[in-house]
C-alpha positions in Angstrom: 19.2 -87.8 2.7 22.1 -86.2 0.4 23.9 -83.2 1.3 22.1 -81.2 -1.5 19.0 -82.1 0.1 20.0 -80.3 3.4 21.7 -77.4 1.5 18.5 -76.5 -0.4 15.3 -76.8 1.6 11.8 -77.6 -0.2 10.6 -74.0 1.1 13.2 -72.2 -0.8 11.9 -73.4 -4.2 8.4 -72.5 -3.2 9.1 -69.2 -2.4 11.1 -68.7 -5.8 7.7 -69.8 -7.4 5.7 -68.0 -5.3 7.7 -64.7 -5.8 7.5 -65.3 -9.9 4.0 -66.0 -10.3 3.1 -63.0 -7.6 4.7 -61.0 -10.1 2.1 -61.8 -13.0 -0.1 -59.0 -11.1 -0.2 -55.4 -11.4 0.3 -54.7 -7.7 -0.6 -57.0 -5.1 -0.7 -54.7 -2.5 -3.6 -52.5 -4.1 -5.6 -55.3 -5.9 -9.0 -54.2 -4.2 -9.0 -50.8 -5.9 -11.2 -50.2 -9.4 -8.9 -48.9 -11.8 -10.4 -47.3 -14.7 -9.4 -48.7 -18.2 -6.7 -46.1 -19.0 -5.3 -46.7 -15.5 -5.0 -50.4 -16.0 -3.7 -49.8 -19.9 -0.6 -48.0 -18.5 0.2 -50.4 -15.7 -0.1 -53.2 -18.2 2.1 -51.6 -20.8 4.7 -50.0 -17.9 4.6 -53.8 -16.8 5.4 -54.9 -20.0 8.5 -52.6 -20.6 9.6 -53.6 -17.4 9.7 -57.3 -18.5 10.8 -56.7 -21.8 14.0 -54.7 -20.8 14.7 -56.4 -17.5 14.6 -53.0 -15.7 12.2 -53.1 -12.7 12.8 -49.4 -12.1 12.8 -47.4 -15.2 14.1 -43.9 -15.2 11.5 -40.8 -16.1 12.5 -40.6 -19.5 11.6 -44.5 -20.1 8.4 -44.2 -18.5 7.8 -41.1 -20.8 8.5 -43.5 -23.6 5.8 -46.1 -22.5 3.2 -43.1 -22.4 4.3 -42.0 -25.6 3.8 -45.8 -27.1 0.1 -45.7 -25.4 -0.5 -42.5 -27.9 -0.4 -39.8 -25.6 1.0 -36.6 -26.6 1.2 -33.2 -25.3 -2.0 -30.9 -26.1 -1.4 -28.0 -28.3 -1.2 -24.8 -26.2 -3.5 -22.3 -26.7 
């Protein structure tokens, strides 16, 4: 058995692989809920933004940018 094997247990690589595959889901803690189509569209768009920007915690203005990219706009005031 080599020293490298002792320093890096096999479970560490499995844990890393599991974490990256788990991230593919929108939110693993709430998978049982039936989301409306627009909710899913928003969550997927926000997840895409997080992946492309590398920011896991977007600011409010960044979330607004994602919402606008989906075509949402403020309704005209009466």
